[in-house]
C-alpha positions as CSV (number, residue, x, y, z in Angstrom):
1,M,48.9,78.4,56.4
2,S,51.6,75.8,56.7
3,I,50.7,72.1,57.3
4,T,52.5,72.3,60.7
5,R,50.2,75.1,61.9
6,E,47.1,73.6,60.4
7,Y,47.9,70.3,62.1
8,A,48.5,72.0,65.4
9,E,45.2,73.9,65.3
10,H,43.2,70.7,64.7
11,R,44.8,68.8,67.6
12,R,42.3,67.8,70.3
13,P,42.4,70.2,73.3
14,E,43.7,69.0,76.7
15,P,41.1,66.7,78.4
16,T,39.4,68.1,81.4
17,R,38.2,66.1,84.4
18,V,34.9,67.2,86.0
19,R,35.2,67.8,89.7
20,L,33.0,69.6,92.2
21,L,34.9,68.8,95.4
22,D,38.5,69.6,96.1
23,D,40.7,66.9,97.5
24,D,40.1,68.2,101.0
25,G,36.3,67.8,100.6
26,S,35.5,71.5,100.2
27,L,33.2,72.6,97.5
28,R,35.0,74.2,94.6
29,P,34.3,77.9,93.8
30,D,31.6,78.8,91.2
31,V,30.1,75.3,91.0
32,D,26.3,74.5,91.0
33,F,24.5,71.2,91.3
34,T,20.9,69.9,91.6
35,I,21.1,67.4,94.5
36,S,18.7,67.9,97.4
37,D,19.9,67.6,101.0
38,D,17.9,64.4,101.4
39,E,19.7,62.9,98.4
40,L,23.1,64.0,99.6
41,L,22.5,62.2,102.8
42,A,21.1,59.1,101.1
43,I,24.2,58.9,98.9
44,Y,26.4,59.1,102.0
45,E,24.4,56.5,103.9
46,D,24.6,54.1,100.9
47,M,28.3,54.7,100.6
48,R,28.8,54.0,104.3
49,L,26.8,50.8,104.0
50,A,28.9,49.8,100.9
51,R,32.1,50.2,102.9
52,R,30.7,48.1,105.8
53,F,29.4,45.4,103.4
54,D,32.8,45.3,101.6
55,E,34.8,44.9,104.8
56,R,32.5,42.2,106.0
57,A,32.5,40.4,102.7
58,V,36.3,40.2,102.6
59,S,36.3,38.9,106.2
60,L,33.7,36.2,105.3
61,Q,35.7,35.0,102.4
62,R,38.9,34.8,104.5
63,Q,36.8,32.6,106.9
64,G,35.6,30.4,104.1
65,R,32.1,31.5,104.5
66,I,31.7,32.8,100.9
67,S,33.6,32.2,97.7
68,T,35.9,34.5,95.8
69,Y,34.9,38.2,96.2
70,A,35.7,41.3,94.3
71,P,36.4,44.2,96.7
72,L,35.0,47.6,95.9
73,R,36.9,49.9,98.3
74,G,37.7,53.2,96.4
75,H,34.6,52.7,94.1
76,E,31.9,53.7,96.5
77,A,31.4,57.2,95.0
78,A,31.4,55.9,91.4
79,Q,28.9,53.1,92.1
80,V,26.5,54.7,94.6
81,A,26.3,58.2,93.1
82,S,25.8,56.9,89.5
83,A,23.0,54.5,90.6
84,H,21.2,57.3,92.5
85,A,21.1,59.4,89.3
86,L,18.9,56.8,87.5
87,G,15.1,56.9,87.3
88,D,12.9,54.3,88.8
89,D,12.3,52.5,85.5
90,D,15.8,52.6,84.3
91,W,18.0,49.5,84.0
92,C,21.4,48.7,85.4
93,Y,23.8,46.2,83.8
94,P,26.6,45.7,86.5
95,T,29.9,44.0,86.6
96,Y,31.0,41.5,89.3
97,R,32.4,44.4,91.5
98,D,29.3,46.6,91.5
99,H,27.7,45.4,94.6
100,A,26.9,48.8,95.9
101,A,25.2,49.9,92.6
102,K,23.1,46.7,92.7
103,Y,22.0,47.5,96.3
104,V,21.0,51.1,95.5
105,R,19.0,49.8,92.5
106,G,16.9,47.5,94.9
107,M,18.9,44.2,95.2
108,D,18.9,42.6,98.6
109,L,22.4,42.2,100.2
110,A,21.4,38.7,101.4
111,T,20.8,37.7,97.8
112,L,24.2,39.1,96.8
113,L,25.8,36.9,99.5
114,K,23.7,33.9,98.6
115,A,25.4,33.9,95.1
116,L,28.8,34.0,96.8
117,R,27.7,31.0,98.8
118,G,26.9,29.0,95.8
119,H,23.1,29.4,96.0
120,G,21.7,29.5,92.5
121,D,18.8,31.8,93.5
122,G,21.4,34.4,94.5
123,Y,21.4,35.3,90.8
124,R,17.6,35.6,90.7
125,V,16.6,39.2,90.6
126,A,13.4,40.1,92.4
127,E,10.4,41.2,90.4
128,G,10.4,45.0,89.8
129,V,14.1,45.3,90.4
130,N,15.7,46.5,87.1
131,V,19.2,44.9,87.6
132,M,20.6,42.3,85.3
133,P,22.8,39.6,86.9
134,E,26.5,40.4,86.5
135,Y,28.8,38.4,84.2
136,I,32.3,37.1,84.9
137,P,33.6,37.4,81.4
138,I,34.9,40.9,80.8
139,A,32.7,43.2,78.7
140,T,30.0,40.6,78.0
141,Q,27.3,42.9,79.3
142,I,28.1,45.8,77.0
143,P,26.4,44.6,73.8
144,Q,23.5,43.1,75.8
145,A,22.9,46.5,77.5
146,V,23.0,48.2,74.1
147,G,20.4,45.7,72.8
148,A,18.2,46.3,75.8
149,A,18.4,50.1,75.2
150,W,17.7,49.7,71.5
151,A,14.6,47.6,72.3
152,A,13.4,50.3,74.7
153,R,13.8,52.9,71.9
154,L,12.1,50.7,69.3
155,E,9.1,50.1,71.7
156,G,8.8,53.8,72.4
157,R,9.7,53.5,76.1
158,D,11.7,56.3,77.8
159,D,13.8,54.1,80.1
160,V,17.6,54.4,80.0
161,V,20.2,51.6,80.4
162,L,23.2,52.3,82.6
163,C,26.0,49.8,81.7
164,Y,28.9,49.5,84.1
165,L,32.4,48.4,83.0
166,G,36.0,48.6,84.0
167,D,39.0,50.0,82.2
168,G,40.1,46.5,81.1
169,A,36.9,46.1,79.3
170,T,37.9,48.8,76.8
171,S,40.4,46.4,75.4
172,E,37.7,43.9,74.5
173,G,36.0,43.5,71.2
174,D,32.5,43.6,72.9
175,F,33.3,47.2,74.0
176,H,34.0,48.4,70.5
177,E,31.1,46.6,69.0
178,G,28.7,47.7,71.6
179,L,29.7,51.4,71.5
180,N,29.8,51.4,67.7
181,F,26.2,50.0,67.6
182,A,25.1,52.6,70.2
183,G,26.5,55.4,68.2
184,V,25.0,54.3,64.9
185,F,21.5,53.5,66.2
186,D,21.4,56.3,69.0
187,T,20.5,53.9,71.8
188,P,19.6,55.3,75.2
189,T,22.7,53.9,76.8
190,V,25.0,55.4,79.5
191,F,28.4,53.6,79.7
192,L,30.0,54.1,83.1
193,C,33.6,53.0,82.9
194,T,35.2,52.9,86.3
195,N,38.8,53.4,85.6
196,N,40.6,52.1,88.7
197,Q,44.0,52.0,87.0
198,W,44.4,48.2,87.0
199,A,42.8,45.4,85.1
200,I,43.9,42.7,87.6
201,S,47.7,43.1,87.1
202,V,47.7,45.1,83.9
203,P,48.1,48.9,84.5
204,R,46.2,51.6,82.8
205,E,49.1,52.6,80.6
206,R,49.4,49.0,79.2
207,Q,45.7,49.0,78.2
208,T,45.7,51.8,75.7
209,A,47.7,54.6,74.3
210,S,44.7,56.9,74.4
211,E,45.1,59.9,76.8
212,T,41.7,59.2,78.3
213,L,39.2,56.3,78.1
214,A,36.4,58.8,77.7
215,Q,37.7,60.1,74.4
216,K,37.2,56.7,72.9
217,A,33.5,57.6,72.5
218,H,34.4,60.2,69.8
219,A,35.3,57.4,67.4
220,Y,31.8,56.2,67.7
221,G,30.1,59.5,67.2
222,F,29.0,60.5,70.7
223,E,30.2,62.3,73.8
224,G,32.7,61.1,76.3
225,V,33.2,62.7,79.7
226,Q,35.9,62.1,82.3
227,V,34.8,62.7,85.9
228,D,36.6,62.4,89.3
229,G,35.4,59.0,90.4
230,T,36.1,59.8,94.1
231,D,33.8,62.8,94.0
232,P,30.2,61.7,94.4
233,L,28.8,65.1,93.6
234,A,30.5,65.2,90.2
235,V,29.7,61.5,89.5
236,Y,26.0,62.2,90.2
237,E,25.7,65.3,88.1
238,V,27.6,63.9,85.1
239,T,25.6,60.7,85.1
240,R,22.3,62.6,85.6
241,M,23.1,64.8,82.6
242,A,24.0,61.7,80.5
243,V,20.8,60.0,81.6
244,E,18.8,63.0,80.6
245,K,20.4,63.1,77.2
246,A,19.7,59.4,76.7
247,R,16.1,59.8,77.7
248,E,15.1,63.2,76.1
249,P,15.9,63.9,72.5
250,T,18.6,66.4,71.9
251,G,18.0,67.7,68.4
252,E,16.4,64.6,66.6
253,E,17.8,61.7,68.6
254,R,18.4,60.3,72.1
255,R,22.1,60.0,72.5
256,P,24.4,57.7,74.4
257,T,27.4,58.9,76.6
258,L,30.6,57.3,77.8
259,V,31.5,58.4,81.3
260,E,34.9,57.6,82.6
261,A,35.0,57.7,86.4
262,V,38.7,57.9,87.5
263,T,39.5,56.3,90.8
264,Y,42.0,53.8,92.3
265,R,41.4,50.2,93.3
266,Q,42.5,50.4,96.9
267,G,42.6,46.7,97.4
268,A,43.1,43.5,95.5
269,H,41.3,42.7,92.2
270,S,39.7,39.9,94.1
271,T,40.3,37.8,97.2
272,A,42.2,35.4,95.0
273,D,44.6,38.1,93.9
274,D,47.8,39.3,95.6
275,P,48.5,42.9,94.4
276,S,51.9,43.0,96.1
277,V,53.2,40.9,93.2
278,Y,52.7,43.6,90.7
279,R,52.5,46.9,92.5
280,D,54.1,48.6,95.5
281,G,51.0,49.6,97.5
282,V,48.7,52.5,96.9
283,P,50.5,55.5,95.4
284,E,50.6,58.6,97.6
285,E,48.4,60.7,95.3
286,W,45.6,58.2,95.8
287,R,46.3,57.2,99.5
288,D,44.6,60.2,101.0
289,R,41.7,60.5,98.5
290,D,39.2,58.2,100.2
291,P,35.8,58.9,98.6
292,L,34.0,58.3,101.8
293,D,36.2,60.6,104.0
294,R,36.2,63.3,101.4
295,Y,32.4,63.3,101.1
296,E,31.8,63.2,104.8
297,T,34.1,66.2,105.2
298,Y,31.9,68.2,102.8
299,L,28.7,67.2,104.4
300,R,30.0,68.2,107.8
301,E,31.0,71.6,106.4
302,E,27.5,72.1,105.0
303,G,26.0,71.2,108.4
304,L,24.3,68.1,107.1
305,L,26.3,65.7,109.2
306,D,27.6,65.7,112.8
307,D,29.0,63.0,115.1
308,D,25.6,61.8,116.3
309,R,24.3,61.4,112.8
310,V,27.4,59.6,111.6
311,E,27.2,57.3,114.5
312,A,23.5,56.5,113.8
313,I,24.3,55.9,110.1
314,E,27.2,53.6,110.9
315,A,24.9,51.7,113.4
316,R,22.3,51.2,110.7
317,A,24.8,50.0,108.2
318,G,26.2,47.5,110.7
319,E,22.7,46.2,111.5
320,T,21.7,45.9,107.8
321,V,24.9,44.0,106.8
322,A,24.6,41.7,109.9
323,D,21.0,40.9,109.1
324,A,22.0,40.2,105.5
325,V,24.7,37.8,106.5
326,E,22.4,36.0,109.0
327,R,19.7,35.5,106.3
328,A,22.2,34.4,103.6
329,E,23.7,31.8,105.9
330,A,20.3,30.6,107.0
331,A,19.1,29.9,103.5
332,E,18.5,26.2,102.8
333,D,19.8,24.7,99.6
334,D,19.5,21.4,97.9
335,P,22.9,20.4,96.4
336,G,21.0,18.5,93.7
337,A,19.5,21.8,92.4
338,M,22.8,22.4,90.6
339,F,21.6,20.0,87.9
340,E,18.4,21.9,87.2
341,H,18.1,24.4,84.5
342,V,21.3,23.3,82.8
343,Y,19.6,21.5,79.9
344,A,16.0,21.1,79.0
345,E,16.6,17.4,79.0
346,P,19.4,16.1,81.1
347,T,22.3,14.5,79.2
348,P,23.8,11.2,80.1
349,D,26.9,12.8,81.6
350,L,24.7,15.0,83.8
351,E,22.7,12.0,85.0
352,R,25.9,10.2,85.9
353,Q,27.1,13.2,87.9
354,R,23.8,13.5,89.7
355,A,24.0,9.8,90.6
356,E,27.5,10.3,91.9
357,L,26.3,13.2,94.1
358,D,23.5,11.1,95.5
359,R,26.0,8.3,96.4
360,L,28.2,10.9,98.2
361,R,25.2,12.5,100.0
362,E,24.1,9.1,101.3
363,R,27.7,8.3,102.5
364,Y,28.6,11.6,104.1
365,G,25.3,13.3,104.7
366,D,24.0,16.6,103.4
367,E,26.0,18.6,106.0
368,A,29.2,18.0,103.9
369,F,27.6,19.9,101.0
370,T,25.5,22.6,102.6
371,E,27.8,24.4,105.0
372,G,29.2,26.8,102.5
373,P,32.6,27.0,100.7
374,R,35.8,26.1,102.6
């Protein structure tokens, strides 16, 4: 055999992307899945609520009622369906964009808004909710999620850690260190990389020369799977199988998985970003691939949705979001609380800053500091 033929036969085959729904929302032929009708509807309702929350949050930021916000439009399927695939005792390590995933896993929407209004307790996760607070630095959560999963394995617990990340995180050292450790020590971790084609203004093709992000897992000795991130059925099933593999030993060990959910960031990176500076709108191939519309079409074809049920779900979503906004804005806050929990013993600089705040409060009143960001 010539070296040319031998080389050709050892090349990696063309990557495949898991899809259960066609672009028009119809179920592809010869596919099977395990999701019950109740779960299908729960995923739709949470996706509808995520869309309403996202629209309202952008509006609140434009009004100066919350601080900088990271929109999630286009990510609803990747976030909601993957979070639904977890067990009750599993953990979620989100990014700053995974508002819907945090909600599905038990976080209160009002708490999410409190954090965006500068309330410290907005980052306090309620007892029994297995969600870690998100981090702003890219990829910081990856080695921490791996560490938590390793601890679960060492302690003999069967819980799994789902770690969310974006395509930009794959260029960070924390990504490589975390995945390498997961592969070596067989940690029960599922890495869910939402590839939305942009890391702020850096396009996917400038992040890496790899044909897919999923294939990066092979370098660390475990499986990588690429899935259509606008197809909630496919995201759910792929995540569920990865969670099962992390929970139940396959062969001798529980194994991690890297899931690449391919979607498109329909809006700005954040409300502080102007995407028109670096891209010309949403490409045509993605413009008509709205995950919510596509999924709704499927559910209607299956007889699980009709106009009345959609109207009721939309009404509930609106009421839930309105209630969360009201409760977040009604929350009282002491501006002086910002100095607590910084150091065990306040430093002289911190004490000077606290004294300066006290002088300003006395001069202008607390109203100048408690009405939310402007």
